[in-house]
C-alpha positions in Angstrom: -9.2 -12.5 11.1 -12.8 -11.5 11.7 -12.8 -12.2 15.6 -9.1 -10.3 15.8 -11.3 -7.2 14.3 -13.7 -7.4 16.6 -12.2 -7.3 19.8 -10.0 -5.0 18.8 -12.3 -2.3 18.0 -14.5 -3.4 21.1 -10.8 -2.0 23.1 -12.1 1.1 22.6 -15.7 1.6 20.4 -19.3 2.8 21.8 -20.3 -0.8 23.3 -23.7 -0.6 22.0 -22.3 -0.7 18.4 -19.8 -3.1 19.3 -22.8 -5.1 20.6 -24.6 -4.4 17.5 -21.6 -5.7 15.1 -21.4 -8.7 17.0 -25.6 -9.6 16.5 -25.4 -8.2 13.3 -22.5 -10.7 12.8 -24.6 -13.3 14.4 -27.4 -13.6 12.5 -26.0 -12.9 8.6 -23.9 -15.8 10.1 -26.6 -18.1 10.8 -28.5 -16.7 7.9 -26.9 -14.4 5.1 -29.5 -11.9 3.3 -28.5 -9.5 1.2 -30.3 -6.7 2.0 -29.6 -6.8 6.1 -26.1 -7.0 4.7 -26.6 -3.2 2.5 -28.1 -2.0 5.3 -25.2 -3.6 7.8 -22.3 -2.0 5.8 -24.0 1.1 5.1 -25.2 1.4 8.8 -21.5 1.3 10.4 -21.6 5.2 9.4 -24.4 5.1 12.3 -23.0 3.6 15.0 -19.1 4.4 15.1 -16.7 7.1 15.4 -15.1 8.2 12.0 -12.5 9.9 13.4 -11.6 7.0 15.8 -8.5 4.7 15.5 -8.5 1.3 16.3 -4.4 0.2 17.9 -3.1 -3.5 17.4 0.7 -3.6 16.8 0.7 -7.2 16.2 -1.0 -7.1 13.6 0.0 -3.6 12.2 -1.6 -4.7 8.5 -4.9 -3.3 10.9 -3.1 -1.0 13.3 -4.3 2.6 12.7 -7.8 1.9 10.4 -10.6 3.7 11.6 -13.7 2.1 12.6 -15.6 2.2 10.1 -12.7 0.2 7.7 -12.4 -2.0 10.3 -16.2 -3.2 11.1 -17.3 -3.0 7.9 -14.4 -5.4 6.2 -15.6 -7.5 9.7 -19.2 -7.5 7.9 -16.8 -8.5 5.0 -15.4 -11.2 6.3 -18.9 -12.9 6.2 -20.0 -12.2 2.7 -16.7 -14.0 2.1 -18.0 -17.0 3.1 -20.9 -17.3 0.6 -21.3 -19.1 -2.5 -19.6 -17.5 -5.2 -22.6 -15.9 -7.1 -23.8 -14.1 -3.4 -20.4 -13.6 -2.6 -19.8 -11.8 -5.7 -23.4 -10.6 -7.0 -23.1 -8.6 -3.5 -19.7 -6.9 -3.2 -20.3 -5.8 -6.6 -23.6 -4.4 -5.4 -21.7 -2.9 -2.4 -19.0 -1.4 -4.6 -20.7 0.5 -7.0 -22.3 2.6 -5.2 -20.0 3.0 -1.9 -18.9 6.3 -0.9 -15.2 7.2 -0.3 -15.0 5.4 3.2 -16.6 2.9 2.0 -14.7 1.9 -0.8 -11.9 1.9 1.6 -13.3 -0.7 3.4 -13.7 -2.5 -0.1 -10.3 -2.3 -1.2 -8.9 -3.1 2.1 -10.5 -6.6 2.6 -8.7 -8.0 -0.7 -6.6 -9.6 1.3 -9.0 -12.0 3.0 -11.6 -12.1 0.0 -12.1 -15.2 -2.1 -12.3 -15.8 -5.4 -10.0 -12.9 -6.1 -9.4 -13.8 -9.8 -12.7 -12.0 -10.1 -11.8 -8.9 -7.8 -8.2 -7.8 -9.8 -10.0 -5.6 -12.5 -12.1 -3.6 -9.8 -8.6 -3.0 -7.7 -7.2 -2.0 -10.9 -9.6 0.5 -11.8 -10.0 1.6 -8.3 -6.0 2.6 -9.1 -7.3 5.6 -11.4 -9.0 7.5 -8.1 -8.1 10.6 -7.5 -9.0 10.1 -3.7 -5.2 9.0 -2.0 -7.2 6.7 0.9 -9.2 4.6 -2.0 -5.4 4.1 -3.8 -3.8 3.3 -0.4 -6.3 1.4 0.2 -5.1 -1.2 -2.6 -1.4 -0.3 -2.8 -0.2 0.1 0.3 0.1 -2.9 3.0 -1.7 -4.8 0.5 -0.5 -8.3 -0.5 -2.9 -8.3 -3.0 -1.3 -6.4 -6.3 1.8 -8.7 -5.8 -0.1 -11.5 -5.9 -2.9 -10.5 -8.5 -1.7 -7.3 -11.0 -0.1 -8.0 -14.4 3.4 -5.9 -15.0 1.9 -3.9 -16.5 -0.6 -3.0 -13.7 2.1 -3.4 -11.5 3.8 -0.6 -12.8 0.9 1.3 -13.5 0.6 2.1 -9.2 4.1 2.5 -9.1 4.6 5.2 -11.5 1.4 6.6 -9.6 2.7 6.3 -6.1 5.9 8.4 -7.5 3.6 10.9 -9.1 1.5 11.5 -5.5 4.1 10.8 -3.1 3.2 7.6 -1.3 6.1 5.5 0.5 7.1 2.7 -2.0 8.7 0.4 1.0 4.5 -0.1 1.7 4.3 -1.9 -1.1 4.4 -5.3 -0.8 6.3 -6.9 -3.4 8.4 -3.9 -4.5 11.4 -5.8 -4.5 10.5 -8.9 -6.3 7.9 -7.5 -8.8 11.2 -4.7 -10.1 11.2 -5.3 -13.7 13.0 -4.1 -17.0 9.9 -1.7 -17.9 9.5 -0.5 -15.1 13.3 0.0 -14.9 13.1 2.4 -18.0 10.3 4.6 -17.4 11.6 5.3 -13.9 14.6 6.2 -15.5 12.2 8.1 -17.7 10.6 10.3 -15.7 13.9 11.2 -13.5 15.0 12.7 -16.6 12.1 14.5 -16.9 11.7 16.3 -13.2 15.5 16.5 -13.0 14.9 18.9 -16.6 12.3 21.2 -14.5 14.7 21.1 -11.6 12.5 19.1 -9.5 13.6 15.1 -7.7 12.1 12.1 -7.6 12.2 9.9 -4.3 15.4 8.2 -3.7 12.8 4.8 -3.0 12.4 4.9 -6.8 15.4 3.5 -7.5 14.8 -0.1 -5.6 13.3 -0.6 -8.5 16.0 -0.6 -10.8 18.4 -3.2 -9.2 19.3 -5.6 -11.9 18.5 -3.0 -14.5 21.6 -1.2 -14.8 22.4 -0.7 -18.5 24.5 2.5 -19.0 21.8 5.4 -18.6 20.6 3.9 -15.6 24.0 2.8 -14.0 24.6 7.2 -15.1 21.8 7.7 -13.0 22.7 6.1 -10.2 26.0 7.7 -10.4 24.4 11.3 -10.3 22.6 10.1 -7.4 25.8 9.0 -5.1 27.3 13.2 -6.3 24.2 14.4 -4.9 23.7 16.9 -1.7 21.5 15.2 -0.3 22.1 12.1 2.0 18.4 10.7 0.9 19.8 10.7 -2.6 23.8 9.1 -2.0 21.5 6.5 0.7 19.5 5.6 -2.5 22.8 5.0 -4.3 24.5 2.9 -2.0 21.6 0.7 -1.4 21.8 0.1 -5.3 25.7 -0.6 -5.0 25.5 -2.4 -2.0 22.8 -5.2 -3.7 23.9 -5.4 -7.5 25.6 -8.4 -8.6 26.8 -7.3 -11.2 29.8 -5.0 -10.9 29.1 -1.6 -12.5 29.1 0.6 -9.8 31.9 -1.3 -7.6 33.7 2.2 -8.3 31.3 4.1 -6.1 32.0 2.5 -3.3 34.5 4.9 -1.9 32.5 8.0 -2.0 29.9 6.2 -0.7 31.5 4.1 2.4 29.7 6.4 5.0 26.4 5.1 3.9 27.7 1.2 2.9 28.8 1.0 6.4 24.9 2.5 7.4 24.3 -0.9 5.6 26.3 -3.1 6.8 25.1 -2.0 10.6 21.6 -2.6 9.9 21.1 0.9 10.5 20.4 1.8 6.0 17.4 0.0 4.3 15.1 0.9 2.1 12.6 -0.3 4.8 14.3 2.8 7.1 15.4 5.5 4.4 11.5 5.1 3.1 10.6 5.3 6.4 12.4 8.5 6.6 11.4 10.0 3.3 7.6 8.9 4.5 7.9 11.2 8.2 9.3 14.3 6.0 6.9 14.3 4.0 4.1 14.1 6.5 6.4 17.3 8.4 6.1 19.6 5.4 2.1 18.3 5.3 1.4 19.9 8.2 3.7 23.2 7.8 
């Protein structure tokens, strides 16, 4: 992964900066020392362009990262090769003094770091940040939470995603980690918002499939009757995946959406992408 990152950075970054990164990584690989690593990790900001992004369509996990993040993760992959004591001491020392962009790199690198059991607590703590980009580095396009979070931590992460309008389809394991307590919490949140005249993202109902008690089934019926096409799409997706049969009577009302599901043009991914695009457009107006 380290070579992939460096080669991807080299395609667009300043050649002098790339040469510095290659030489620094080579030196640290041969003889790792903490202080030079600290200087290099911080020094990325003096050599690369924070506004420039890298492009790697064949590797969507890193496609669109800025140069700062990519270069720092490449350095962290050298740190990952060190013994446990050096790795953990250095990782936490950097995290404890990291600025926003440095934290983003550290959390983005979690999926490739060793000794992951020791990194769960800082990842959970990081989700408490009010900086959306830090939240995104942990929660979106990152398999770490799916693999390591308890149900409690997972549920808190998903509920926060709903609160701050993050795209749920980009949370790795969003379908696999659904659970009863999360489904109930989503229903509670939906009722609070509806009582206040507000909406809840249609994506949220994906985490309720398999937990359709009377109340949640009623919520899906409400979505099926909505004037909002995205709500109806979500209701149809729930109906299409529900094996209990409690919502079979909705199939007639949701026939157009169910046909779209059958054809493959409507999925949770396409719905989530649509919601994300709408949020982006709204933020630009």
